[in-house]
ROKOL-658253 format. One line per 10 residues: their letters; for each residue x, y, z of N, C-alpha, C. Coordinates in pm, whole numbers, always signed. Example, Ala and Ser with C-alpha at 12.3 -4.5 7.8 and 13.67 -1.06 7.14 Angstrom:
2
AS> +1319,-569,+780,+1230,-450,+780,+1320,-330,+780  +1285,-225,+708,+1367,-106,+714,+1290,+3,+787
***
This chain:
337
XXXXXXXXXX> +18025,+10099,+17981,+17971,+10096,+17822,+18068,+9996,+17718  +17995,+9947,+17644,+18068,+9879,+17512,+18045,+9960,+17388  +18170,+9941,+17330,+18191,+10040,+17206,+18212,+9953,+17102  +18167,+9978,+16957,+18199,+9899,+16839,+18307,+9978,+16752  +18426,+9910,+16759,+18523,+9954,+16644,+18522,+9921,+16501  +18480,+9958,+16449,+18472,+9887,+16289,+18638,+9933,+16228  +18703,+9813,+16231,+18821,+9806,+16155,+18822,+9794,+16008  +18894,+9903,+15959,+18887,+9897,+15813,+19027,+9873,+15726  +19009,+9814,+15613,+19161,+9793,+15556,+19113,+9788,+15397  +19244,+9731,+15378,+19248,+9691,+15212,+19283,+9584,+15182
XXXXXXXXXX> +19230,+9523,+15073,+19213,+9365,+15051,+19334,+9335,+14960  +19362,+9258,+14895,+19438,+9161,+14779,+19372,+9188,+14655  +19299,+9236,+14636,+19226,+9234,+14506,+19321,+9312,+14394  +19276,+9253,+14280,+19389,+9311,+14180,+19276,+9356,+14081  +19295,+9424,+13983,+19420,+9545,+13982,+19345,+9671,+14075  +19277,+9660,+14154,+19190,+9774,+14235,+19184,+9707,+14395  +19254,+9738,+14488,+19219,+9690,+14606,+19081,+9731,+14640  +19006,+9653,+14708,+18875,+9687,+14744,+18887,+9719,+14945  +18762,+9801,+14949,+18779,+9816,+15105,+18693,+9659,+15187  +18734,+9633,+15300,+18701,+9523,+15398,+18669,+9580,+15517
XXXXXXXXXX> +18597,+9524,+15614,+18589,+9589,+15718,+18501,+9469,+15849  +18540,+9476,+15952,+18480,+9415,+16046,+18471,+9453,+16172  +18370,+9405,+16281,+18375,+9500,+16421,+18384,+9456,+16500  +18464,+9510,+16608,+18508,+9455,+16723,+18441,+9530,+16851  +18427,+9437,+16988,+18317,+9538,+17051,+18465,+9553,+17185  +18445,+9651,+17245,+18568,+9685,+17330,+18455,+9727,+17441  +18507,+9728,+17585,+18458,+9769,+17696,+18538,+9867,+17745  +18428,+9973,+17761,+18510,+10113,+17826,+18624,+10146,+17723  +18590,+10155,+17628,+18665,+10225,+17529,+18712,+10376,+17554  +18841,+10415,+17557,+18867,+10561,+17562,+18848,+10662,+17448
XXXXXXXXXX> +18845,+10565,+17354,+18792,+10661,+17201,+18945,+10706,+17153  +19068,+10689,+17182,+19185,+10715,+17178,+19250,+10587,+17054  +19330,+10612,+16944,+19394,+10536,+16867,+19469,+10489,+16949  +19583,+10516,+17057,+19673,+10398,+17112,+19610,+10303,+17187  +19475,+10331,+17223,+19404,+10193,+17282,+19313,+10149,+17205  +19377,+10138,+17080,+19257,+10052,+16955,+19391,+9943,+16980  +19360,+9785,+16964,+19448,+9687,+16992,+19465,+9648,+16852  +19579,+9610,+16815,+19593,+9545,+16664,+19522,+9397,+16689  +19482,+9371,+16542,+19383,+9290,+16558,+19418,+9184,+16444  +19364,+9065,+16433,+19418,+8984,+16340,+19275,+8954,+16223
XXXXXXXXXX> +19305,+8873,+16098,+19238,+8867,+16049,+19259,+8702,+15972  +19163,+8708,+15873,+19211,+8536,+15773,+19229,+8628,+15630  +19333,+8646,+15571,+19392,+8666,+15499,+19379,+8595,+15349  +19329,+8491,+15341,+19303,+8339,+15276,+19152,+8388,+15216  +19096,+8445,+15281,+18958,+8503,+15221,+18949,+8671,+15150  +19060,+8729,+15175,+19060,+8850,+15093,+19166,+8823,+15003  +19218,+8782,+14936,+19349,+8754,+14850,+19490,+8789,+14884  +19521,+8742,+15035,+19623,+8808,+15070,+19722,+8741,+15150  +19675,+8599,+15162,+19734,+8528,+15216,+19674,+8342,+15193  +19786,+8244,+15192,+19711,+8107,+15201,+19651,+8059,+15284
XXXXXXXXXX> +19571,+7943,+15284,+19511,+7859,+15357,+19549,+7852,+15476  +19725,+7803,+15445,+19780,+7739,+15538,+19848,+7840,+15613  +19867,+7913,+15608,+19925,+8053,+15667,+19844,+8183,+15647  +19732,+8175,+15754,+19623,+8286,+15694,+19616,+8383,+15729  +19678,+8400,+15898,+19668,+8516,+15994,+19756,+8637,+15964  +19685,+8750,+15920,+19732,+8870,+15916,+19674,+8966,+16019  +19773,+9082,+16023,+19732,+9179,+16109,+19662,+9297,+16108  +19602,+9366,+16173,+19549,+9498,+16141,+19603,+9562,+16244  +19683,+9677,+16186,+19763,+9827,+16277,+19684,+9908,+16243  +19580,+9986,+16359,+19547,+10101,+16335,+19612,+10185,+16336
XXXXXXXXXX> +19574,+10299,+16241,+19675,+10395,+16211,+19596,+10552,+16251  +19428,+10569,+16261,+19364,+10661,+16253,+19193,+10604,+16295  +19130,+10688,+16380,+19041,+10674,+16430,+18934,+10795,+16423  +18816,+10789,+16399,+18701,+10887,+16352,+18541,+10838,+16450  +18493,+10910,+16521,+18379,+10886,+16573,+18292,+10827,+16463  +18198,+10729,+16449,+18115,+10680,+16345,+17970,+10759,+16367  +17915,+10815,+16307,+17791,+10909,+16345,+17700,+10799,+16331  +17707,+10723,+16275,+17612,+10616,+16216,+17595,+10495,+16269  +17635,+10484,+16394,+17592,+10367,+16461,+17628,+10412,+16601  +17571,+10334,+16703,+17561,+10403,+16818,+17713,+10341,+16882
XXXXXXXXXX> +17759,+10428,+16973,+17881,+10426,+17063,+17974,+10363,+16949  +17996,+10368,+16877,+18095,+10342,+16771,+18209,+10410,+16691  +18319,+10357,+16612,+18417,+10432,+16588,+18493,+10376,+16459  +18501,+10424,+16359,+18598,+10407,+16264,+18750,+10413,+16265  +18798,+10293,+16235,+18922,+10247,+16255,+19011,+10205,+16142  +19054,+10273,+16093,+19120,+10248,+15966,+19280,+10209,+16033  +19321,+10109,+15959,+19389,+10030,+15975,+19522,+9980,+15844  +19653,+9961,+15878,+19712,+9883,+15754,+19743,+9757,+15764  +19763,+9676,+15660,+19774,+9532,+15679,+19947,+9495,+15727  +19949,+9399,+15811,+20073,+9344,+15819,+20051,+9195,+15828
XXXXXXXXXX> +20212,+9155,+15799,+20210,+9020,+15823,+20250,+8973,+15947  +20217,+8851,+15990,+20224,+8766,+16118,+20340,+8823,+16176  +20452,+8876,+16128,+20604,+8901,+16188,+20563,+9047,+16206  +20458,+9123,+16194,+20484,+9264,+16194,+20549,+9359,+16089  +20556,+9279,+15974,+20625,+9361,+15873,+20507,+9415,+15800  +20525,+9500,+15750,+20411,+9522,+15621,+20389,+9459,+15505  +20267,+9436,+15502,+20172,+9324,+15417,+20231,+9372,+15256  +20257,+9325,+15141,+20311,+9352,+15022,+20166,+9420,+14930  +20026,+9432,+15019,+19913,+9495,+14998,+19931,+9604,+15057  +20004,+9686,+15144,+20017,+9764,+15230,+20047,+9897,+15180
XXXXXXXXXX> +19939,+9970,+15146,+19985,+10065,+15015,+20051,+10216,+15151  +20001,+10181,+15236,+20076,+10311,+15356,+20203,+10298,+15356  +20250,+10151,+15337,+20391,+10160,+15373,+20468,+10229,+15247  +20436,+10267,+15133,+20469,+10319,+15063,+20508,+10455,+15095  +20447,+10513,+15184,+20485,+10665,+15236,+20624,+10624,+15293  +20719,+10659,+15206,+20888,+10647,+15260,+20910,+10780,+15331  +20883,+10898,+15285,+20942,+11035,+15303,+20791,+11119,+15384  +20724,+11036,+15482,+20638,+11145,+15512,+20708,+11264,+15555  +20597,+11352,+15536,+20630,+11505,+15548,+20485,+11608,+15533  +20479,+11636,+15689,+20327,+11689,+15697,+20339,+11846,+15654
XXXXXXXXXX> +20506,+11883,+15593,+20470,+12021,+15536,+20416,+12011,+15431  +20348,+11896,+15354,+20311,+11914,+15225,+20137,+11864,+15264  +20072,+11946,+15219,+19944,+11961,+15244,+19882,+11881,+15082  +19772,+11848,+15097,+19721,+11744,+15022,+19537,+11761,+14983  +19494,+11821,+14893,+19328,+11834,+14847,+19341,+11720,+14731  +19253,+11615,+14776,+19216,+11524,+14654,+19055,+11579,+14625  +19054,+11568,+14501,+18909,+11567,+14457,+18855,+11425,+14398  +18775,+11386,+14485,+18764,+11222,+14467,+18591,+11223,+14378  +18627,+11178,+14241,+18469,+11151,+14183,+18449,+11025,+14156  +18345,+10997,+14137,+18275,+10859,+14119,+18133,+10833,+14083
XXXXXXXXXX> +18111,+10734,+14029,+17967,+10736,+13975,+17874,+10662,+14101  +17739,+10701,+14117,+17626,+10617,+14165,+17575,+10550,+14050  +17604,+10373,+14085,+17496,+10289,+14009,+17422,+10241,+14050  +17289,+10182,+13964,+17211,+10101,+13984,+17259,+9969,+13958  +17255,+9882,+14051,+17308,+9741,+14040,+17223,+9630,+13993  +17086,+9696,+13947,+17040,+9608,+13831,+17073,+9630,+13687  +17093,+9753,+13624,+17092,+9796,+13501,+17247,+9786,+13481  +17329,+9790,+13585,+17484,+9816,+13578,+17526,+9943,+13505  +17416,+10079,+13528,+17442,+10203,+13482,+17409,+10275,+13602  +17472,+10411,+13548,+17476,+10520,+13653,+17345,+10552,+13681
XXXXXXXXXX> +17298,+10604,+13792,+17175,+10667,+13846,+17178,+10829,+13716  +17007,+10815,+13666,+16999,+10893,+13578,+16999,+10803,+13442  +17052,+10677,+13388,+17053,+10611,+13291,+16926,+10533,+13289  +16855,+10554,+13182,+16729,+10465,+13138,+16818,+10325,+13081  +16715,+10189,+13136,+16789,+10104,+13113,+16791,+10075,+12974  +16915,+10031,+12880,+16896,+10012,+12761,+16928,+10170,+12675  +16931,+10247,+12755,+16977,+10383,+12688,+17066,+10452,+12770  +17078,+10609,+12714,+17091,+10715,+12748,+17023,+10797,+12766  +17080,+10922,+12883,+17009,+11019,+12911,+17064,+11123,+12813  +17007,+11257,+12832,+17073,+11357,+12768,+17222,+11340,+12745
XXXXXXXXXX> +17280,+11414,+12634,+17387,+11431,+12667,+17471,+11529,+12759  +17560,+11526,+12812,+17648,+11586,+12933,+17634,+11734,+12853  +17653,+11794,+13001,+17614,+11961,+12953,+17528,+12034,+13089  +17429,+11990,+13129,+17339,+12032,+13213,+17382,+11980,+13338  +17449,+11850,+13374,+17501,+11786,+13462,+17558,+11801,+13584  +17681,+11899,+13538,+17779,+11980,+13651,+17724,+12064,+13692  +17704,+12054,+13839,+17643,+12122,+13930,+17494,+12139,+13919  +17453,+12076,+13823,+17300,+12057,+13811,+17220,+12051,+13929  +17097,+12131,+13915,+16978,+12131,+13982,+16850,+12073,+13921  +16796,+11958,+13977,+16663,+11932,+13962,+16674,+11786,+13918
XXXXXXXXXX> +16553,+11734,+13921,+16523,+11570,+13915,+16589,+11524,+13768  +16570,+11648,+13658,+16622,+11588,+13556,+16761,+11603,+13508  +16859,+11621,+13637,+16995,+11703,+13602,+17051,+11625,+13728  +17037,+11629,+13861,+17084,+11557,+13958,+17033,+11427,+14040  +17109,+11336,+14026,+17022,+11216,+14093,+17119,+11169,+14146  +17084,+11092,+14276,+17106,+11047,+14413,+17153,+11152,+14507  +17128,+11263,+14503,+17163,+11390,+14560,+17128,+11354,+14746  +17024,+11275,+14780,+16996,+11182,+14915,+17129,+11154,+14972  +17187,+11030,+14869,+17291,+10969,+14927,+17406,+11069,+14912  +17442,+11182,+14847,+17548,+11214,+14867,+17531,+11319,+15000
XXXXXXXXXX> +17430,+11385,+15005,+17408,+11482,+15152,+17400,+11437,+15259  +17391,+11308,+15267,+17378,+11219,+15425,+17529,+11165,+15418  +17607,+11128,+15315,+17748,+11104,+15328,+17808,+11211,+15357  +17777,+11342,+15317,+17883,+11443,+15370,+17845,+11486,+15542  +17698,+11445,+15527,+17674,+11502,+15715,+17773,+11405,+15774  +17781,+11275,+15728,+17837,+11152,+15818,+18005,+11218,+15824  +18036,+11245,+15731,+18154,+11253,+15718,+18252,+11396,+15793  +18140,+11513,+15777,+18170,+11575,+15876,+18148,+11576,+16030  +18045,+11490,+16058,+18052,+11457,+16195,+18137,+11393,+16219  +18223,+11292,+16156,+18304,+11213,+16184,+18437,+11293,+16226
XXXXXXXXXX> +18434,+11423,+16167,+18577,+11468,+16181,+18665,+11472,+16031  +18577,+11396,+15952,+18669,+11386,+15820,+18651,+11540,+15747  +18806,+11594,+15695,+18823,+11766,+15681,+18745,+11743,+15500  +18626,+11728,+15496,+18561,+11742,+15349,+18554,+11907,+15350  +18598,+11947,+15196,+18604,+12068,+15175,+18448,+12089,+15073  +18385,+12008,+15045,+18263,+12045,+14956,+18275,+11926,+14894  +18101,+11951,+14799,+18079,+11830,+14729,+18042,+11896,+14601  +17979,+11816,+14490,+17922,+11870,+14371,+17895,+11771,+14309  +17765,+11803,+14196,+17739,+11702,+14102,+17873,+11695,+13968  +17883,+11597,+13923,+17992,+11608,+13805,+17938,+11607,+13676
XXXXXXXXXX> +18040,+11606,+13602,+17971,+11638,+13428,+17889,+11528,+13390  +17928,+11409,+13416,+17822,+11283,+13367,+17725,+11287,+13436  +17592,+11220,+13416,+17520,+11176,+13456,+17515,+11057,+13588  +17459,+11122,+13709,+17511,+11006,+13828,+17612,+11010,+13857  +17704,+11142,+13780,+17870,+11118,+13868,+17849,+11258,+13956  +17944,+11222,+14086,+17975,+11316,+14173,+18101,+11317,+14277  +18079,+11451,+14326,+18271,+11450,+14332,+18261,+11519,+14506  +18340,+11434,+14583,+18392,+11508,+14705,+18504,+11530,+14738  +18578,+11670,+14814,+18700,+11718,+14793,+18734,+11685,+14954  +18842,+11645,+14973,+18924,+11659,+15115,+19068,+11696,+15153
XXXXXXXXXX> +19079,+11801,+15217,+19194,+11864,+15274,+19277,+11775,+15369  +19423,+11765,+15368,+19464,+11726,+15492,+19582,+11746,+15478  +19709,+11738,+15601,+19843,+11762,+15596,+19904,+11629,+15609  +19977,+11606,+15546,+20075,+11472,+15530,+20016,+11377,+15439  +20104,+11305,+15357,+20050,+11191,+15296,+19955,+11067,+15361  +20026,+11030,+15472,+19960,+10918,+15557,+19792,+10988,+15613  +19810,+11132,+15688,+19677,+11176,+15735,+19571,+11185,+15595  +19611,+11237,+15481,+19519,+11242,+15381,+19476,+11109,+15308  +19575,+11039,+15288,+19501,+10884,+15290,+19425,+10849,+15344  +19442,+10827,+15492,+19360,+10770,+15584,+19212,+10847,+15550
XXXXXXXXXX> +19230,+10958,+15542,+19028,+11041,+15525,+19022,+10989,+15415  +19088,+10982,+15305,+19014,+10988,+15162,+18923,+10804,+15172  +19059,+10716,+15218,+18964,+10604,+15243,+18873,+10578,+15344  +18815,+10671,+15440,+18761,+10627,+15554,+18641,+10691,+15471  +18646,+10824,+15445,+18529,+10911,+15329,+18468,+10797,+15254  +18553,+10688,+15194,+18533,+10613,+15092,+18444,+10518,+15124  +18480,+10459,+15237,+18422,+10388,+15333,+18291,+10416,+15372  +18260,+10519,+15394,+18124,+10577,+15473,+18057,+10622,+15321  +18103,+10643,+15216,+18014,+10637,+15072,+17966,+10508,+15041  +18021,+10414,+15039,+18005,+10285,+14998,+17901,+10219,+15076
XXXXXXXXXX> +17958,+10237,+15216,+17838,+10221,+15341,+17674,+10298,+15290  +17706,+10430,+15301,+17572,+10509,+15279,+17489,+10405,+15166  +17541,+10428,+15055,+17501,+10402,+14929,+17414,+10273,+14960  +17491,+10173,+15016,+17466,+10063,+15065,+17321,+10052,+15117  +17255,+10142,+15188,+17111,+10142,+15275,+17037,+10181,+15140  +17054,+10248,+15045,+16992,+10261,+14943,+16976,+10171,+14826  +17024,+10051,+14840,+17045,+9955,+14701,+17126,+10029,+14612  +17216,+10117,+14638,+17304,+10163,+14541,+17450,+10129,+14563  +17484,+10085,+14418,+17672,+10069,+14439,+17748,+10212,+14399  +17883,+10223,+14457,+17978,+10324,+14363,+18076,+10231,+14319
XXXXXXXXXX> +18059,+10349,+14222,+18150,+10286,+14111,+18304,+10356,+14093  +18438,+10311,+14137,+18515,+10385,+14142,+18657,+10374,+14035  +18571,+10289,+13903,+18654,+10293,+13769,+18670,+10419,+13727  +18751,+10450,+13650,+18832,+10575,+13611,+18713,+10580,+13491  +18682,+10484,+13405,+18613,+10509,+13275,+18505,+10424,+13266  +18393,+10388,+13333,+18295,+10299,+13379,+18228,+10279,+13255  +18212,+10389,+13156,+18118,+10409,+13062,+18192,+10377,+12924  +18314,+10344,+12926,+18395,+10307,+12810,+18468,+10421,+12738  +18572,+10407,+12671,+18617,+10535,+12639,+18603,+10593,+12526  +18516,+10510,+12426,+18461,+10565,+12299,+18308,+10634,+12303
XXXXXXXXXX> +18291,+10646,+12419,+18170,+10699,+12479,+18192,+10881,+12479  +18098,+10960,+12444,+18134,+11075,+12498,+18069,+11108,+12636  +18149,+11053,+12731,+18132,+11056,+12837,+18237,+11079,+12948  +18214,+11188,+13028,+18376,+11237,+13124,+18373,+11087,+13229  +18532,+11073,+13244,+18553,+10944,+13332,+18574,+11024,+13456  +18612,+10939,+13572,+18642,+10990,+13696,+18775,+11031,+13772  +18821,+11114,+13790,+18948,+11132,+13874,+18965,+11114,+14016  +19063,+11155,+14039,+19089,+11180,+14189,+19229,+11285,+14183  +19217,+11420,+14121,+19256,+11526,+14106,+19380,+11536,+14223  +19486,+11536,+14257,+19598,+11572,+14331,+19614,+11693,+14336
XXXXXXXXXX> +19578,+11790,+14414,+19633,+11931,+14454,+19749,+11886,+14580  +19863,+11983,+14550,+19943,+11990,+14674,+20043,+12090,+14650  +20104,+12112,+14802,+20207,+12233,+14808,+20272,+12167,+14942  +20391,+12266,+14948,+20465,+12251,+15058,+20483,+12389,+15081  +20581,+12373,+15195,+20605,+12535,+15247,+20704,+12603,+15129  +20774,+12591,+15065,+20854,+12620,+14954,+20735,+12669,+14860  +20648,+12588,+14830,+20572,+12640,+14722,+20461,+12740,+14790  +20404,+12770,+14899,+20333,+12827,+14937,+20387,+13000,+15017  +20515,+12971,+14981,+20555,+13114,+15023,+20661,+13158,+14948  +20698,+13094,+14793,+20837,+13117,+14736,+20810,+13245,+14665
XXXXXXXXXX> +20670,+13306,+14609,+20676,+13389,+14499,+20754,+13375,+14392  +20786,+13273,+14345,+20881,+13287,+14218,+20837,+13153,+14139  +20789,+13198,+14007,+20750,+13112,+13904,+20844,+13009,+13838  +20963,+13021,+13863,+21078,+12935,+13844,+21040,+12838,+13944  +21025,+12843,+14027,+21003,+12738,+14145,+20893,+12633,+14122  +20809,+12665,+14037,+20670,+12590,+13985,+20695,+12526,+13870  +20781,+12582,+13790,+20826,+12537,+13668,+20896,+12439,+13661  +21018,+12465,+13785,+21104,+12365,+13823,+21032,+12192,+13870  +20951,+12254,+13928,+20879,+12115,+14038,+20783,+12039,+13889  +20748,+12117,+13809,+20654,+12061,+13687,+20727,+11968,+13614
XXXXXXXXXX> +20871,+12057,+13567,+20978,+12005,+13495,+21004,+11829,+13546  +21029,+11821,+13649,+21102,+11736,+13742,+20951,+11607,+13719  +20861,+11663,+13762,+20738,+11531,+13742,+20758,+11487,+13603  +20788,+11557,+13478,+20794,+11535,+13343,+20914,+11398,+13337  +21014,+11439,+13446,+21107,+11323,+13415,+21083,+11182,+13492  +20952,+11142,+13559,+20904,+11074,+13587,+20759,+10990,+13569  +20747,+11018,+13450,+20574,+10996,+13395,+20549,+10857,+13459  +20640,+10741,+13414,+20623,+10610,+13431,+20588,+10596,+13584  +20668,+10638,+13671,+20659,+10625,+13814,+20516,+10666,+13827  +20493,+10790,+13817,+20358,+10838,+13880,+20221,+10766,+13807
XXXXXXXXXX> +20231,+10719,+13649,+20089,+10640,+13600,+20128,+10495,+13693  +20183,+10452,+13726,+20219,+10325,+13787,+20135,+10302,+13912  +20101,+10436,+13980,+20052,+10443,+14124,+19933,+10493,+14085  +19890,+10537,+13988,+19772,+10637,+13938,+19662,+10613,+13949  +19605,+10409,+13941,+19482,+10382,+13946,+19519,+10308,+13798  +19442,+10205,+13817,+19407,+10115,+13715,+19308,+10150,+13602  +19329,+10106,+13473,+19242,+10119,+13343,+19225,+10290,+13335  +19372,+10362,+13380,+19352,+10501,+13364,+19391,+10535,+13225  +19459,+10457,+13150,+19428,+10476,+13009,+19325,+10465,+12923  +19193,+10435,+13013,+19103,+10471,+12923,+19020,+10589,+12919
XXXXXXXXXX> +19083,+10658,+13044,+19061,+10780,+13104,+19143,+10901,+13032  +19272,+10890,+13049,+19397,+10957,+13003,+19408,+10972,+12823  +19290,+11030,+12778,+19284,+10998,+12628,+19335,+11138,+12556  +19347,+11243,+12642,+19351,+11342,+12553,+19226,+11422,+12547  +19115,+11389,+12592,+18988,+11444,+12562,+18899,+11448,+12749  +18816,+11494,+12726,+18734,+11508,+12846,+18800,+11556,+12923  +18897,+11649,+12930,+18931,+11776,+13007,+19068,+11654,+13090  +19119,+11587,+13004,+19232,+11513,+13002,+19372,+11555,+12927  +19483,+11494,+12970,+19632,+11486,+12900,+19595,+11382,+12831  +19671,+11301,+12745,+19693,+11188,+12707,+19772,+11133,+12801
XXXXXXXXXX> +19742,+10977,+12801,+19837,+10907,+12929,+20001,+10911,+12878  +20015,+10915,+12754,+20174,+10932,+12704,+20249,+11042,+12670  +20145,+11155,+12716,+20226,+11298,+12725,+20202,+11350,+12862  +20280,+11461,+12844,+20300,+11535,+12964,+20291,+11680,+12968  +20221,+11738,+13011,+20219,+11857,+12987,+20166,+11953,+13093  +20212,+12100,+13146,+20150,+12173,+13255,+20147,+12343,+13219  +20029,+12381,+13239,+19994,+12505,+13199,+19923,+12590,+13298  +19918,+12746,+13335,+19800,+12787,+13414,+19684,+12793,+13362  +19586,+12721,+13439,+19438,+12685,+13423,+19426,+12617,+13336  +19505,+12507,+13286,+19490,+12449,+13207,+19412,+12317,+13222
XXXXXXXXXX> +19305,+12281,+13193,+19212,+12135,+13258,+19283,+12037,+13166  +19318,+12071,+13054,+19356,+11939,+12948,+19513,+11942,+12944  +19585,+11977,+13053,+19717,+11947,+13061,+19728,+11830,+13193  +19839,+11785,+13170,+19888,+11672,+13266,+19883,+11736,+13436  +19951,+11835,+13440,+19958,+11959,+13567,+19873,+12085,+13575  +19779,+12114,+13591,+19692,+12232,+13565,+19784,+12340,+13701  +19832,+12457,+13700,+19834,+12543,+13798,+19738,+12650,+13810  +19688,+12642,+13884,+19554,+12726,+13935,+19605,+12886,+13938  +19502,+12961,+13850,+19507,+13073,+13854,+19522,+13150,+13962  +19468,+13089,+14082,+19487,+13128,+14198,+19616,+13157,+14245
XXXXXXXXXX> +19734,+13060,+14236,+19858,+13051,+14257,+19917,+13151,+14187  +19886,+13212,+14038,+19955,+13281,+13969,+19899,+13459,+14033  +19767,+13447,+14081,+19698,+13585,+14093,+19764,+13622,+14277  +19833,+13497,+14345,+19886,+13525,+14500,+20043,+13571,+14454  +20042,+13577,+14324,+20210,+13623,+14307,+20317,+13484,+14319  +20273,+13390,+14228,+20294,+13240,+14280,+20373,+13202,+14363  +20267,+13191,+14482,+20215,+13097,+14592,+20122,+13029,+14617  +20120,+12908,+14631,+20019,+12837,+14639,+20081,+12683,+14601  +19961,+12617,+14500,+19978,+12477,+14468,+19988,+12462,+14333  +19961,+12312,+14288,+19973,+12262,+14180,+19875,+12158,+14173
XXXXXXXXXX> +19809,+12138,+14078,+19722,+12014,+14072,+19723,+11903,+13951  +19825,+11810,+14006,+19808,+11680,+13927,+19670,+11633,+13864  +19618,+11609,+13754,+19529,+11570,+13693,+19517,+11455,+13651  +19623,+11393,+13714,+19644,+11262,+13642,+19569,+11121,+13702  +19576,+11143,+13845,+19554,+11030,+13931,+19379,+11010,+13899  +19347,+10852,+13900,+19254,+10801,+13883,+19139,+10801,+14009  +18997,+10768,+13995,+18909,+10780,+14047,+18981,+10680,+14210  +19010,+10538,+14117,+19032,+10451,+14204,+19160,+10446,+14252  +19248,+10526,+14223,+19409,+10500,+14277,+19375,+10536,+14444  +19533,+10480,+14517,+19513,+10469,+14622,+19593,+10589,+14626
XXXXXXXXXX> +19548,+10655,+14781,+19571,+10795,+14805,+19712,+10825,+14867  +19729,+10681,+14916,+19894,+10662,+15009,+19984,+10667,+14867  +19934,+10579,+14785,+20026,+10562,+14650,+20078,+10688,+14636  +19953,+10804,+14579,+19978,+10887,+14494,+20033,+11015,+14577  +20038,+10995,+14696,+20065,+11111,+14814,+20228,+11088,+14828  +20285,+10983,+14829,+20408,+10919,+14847,+20482,+10947,+14696  +20446,+10919,+14611,+20481,+10934,+14474,+20513,+11129,+14473  +20425,+11141,+14475,+20420,+11344,+14451,+20534,+11389,+14575  +20550,+11349,+14677,+20676,+11394,+14776,+20779,+11347,+14725  +20805,+11187,+14697,+20938,+11175,+14624,+20994,+11269,+14505
XXXXXXX> +20879,+11301,+14424,+20943,+11388,+14298,+20981,+11509,+14351  +20906,+11574,+14448,+20909,+11710,+14508,+21051,+11740,+14567  +21056,+11600,+14619,+21222,+11599,+14683,+21308,+11609,+14645  +21319,+11530,+14471,+21428,+11561,+14369,+21463,+11665,+14329  +21362,+11800,+14369,+21396,+11928,+14301,+21547,+11990,+14340  +21620,+12050,+14323,+21724,+12086,+14317,+21735,+12278,+14330  +21691,+12333,+14408,+21674,+12512,+14374,+21790,+12569,+14493
***
C-alpha cells in the first residue's frame, strides 16, 4: 500500500511566517515518526534561501493520521540548513530548555474571512453588522458565522489525535477559537501548528480564508482582536499551595517584558491597547480573574488552594507557539525560590 505523507513547515515570510506543505508518497509506510525520511525543498521559493544555494531540509518532528485523505498522514517538520543545522527561520529550535513538566493550554483565536470582500464572515460588503455583544458563544444565523467550517475542523483534529479541548464563537462577528492542551513546548507547538494547517485546508474547501492577524479590523474600531492566550503550569505550580510562588512568577515576567513581546506576534501593539480585554503593550500587570491584566491568575487556581496555572494573555493569534513556550519556560526557570 502507498501512503501520502503531507510534510508541513514554516516559511520565511516576515513579519509572520506562513504554512507550506507538500506531499510525499511512501510504499508500505509504518505510520511511525522514525520512519519518516528527511526531505528537501526549494528554499528560494519560500523566502528561506537564494536561488544559487536553495536546498533546505525538512526534519519530521511529529506525525498524525490525516482523516481527510485516504491512506495519509500529517507530518510536522522543522527546517534545517543543508548541513543539518537549524535554519534561522526554525522557531522550534528556540526551545533551548524543553521540559515536559511544563503543561501548555493555548487558546487560539482567529477570523473567518470572505476573500472577495476582505471582511469577516457576517460583515456586509461596505458596512458592519450589529455591534459586538451577541456573538460570543452565540447561536443562530445572525450571530454565528461559518459554524460548519469550525465543526468540520474540530472533527478532523480529534480524529487526527490533536488534543483539542474545546471551541467557541468569539466576541467579534466571524471570530472563533479552539483550545489545545499538551505537555512540553515542542509537543504543544506541533499540535497548534498542525491544527492551524487543518483549519487553513478546511476553510479552503469552502472558499474562505483564515485571518490570523491580531487586529485585522484596525485598532481604532470597536471590535475585539485575536489572541493566543497561553495557559501554563509546571509541577511546582500544580502542587505548591502557596500564593507567594505565583506572585514571584508574575513578578519575574514583569522583568522580561521586552523579551516576551518580541516573540508574542507581529502587530500586537494594535491589539494590546488596554481596551477589549487587554493590557497595554507598554504596561505589565497581573491579578486574580482579571482579563484586563497582562497575566490572569484564574480563580480556579485560587479556589484550589493556590495550585494550578497562570494565563499570559499577551501572545497574539499569529504568534509562534514554539517561541512562546520557549520564552515562558526560560522565564519561569529564572525564579529563585
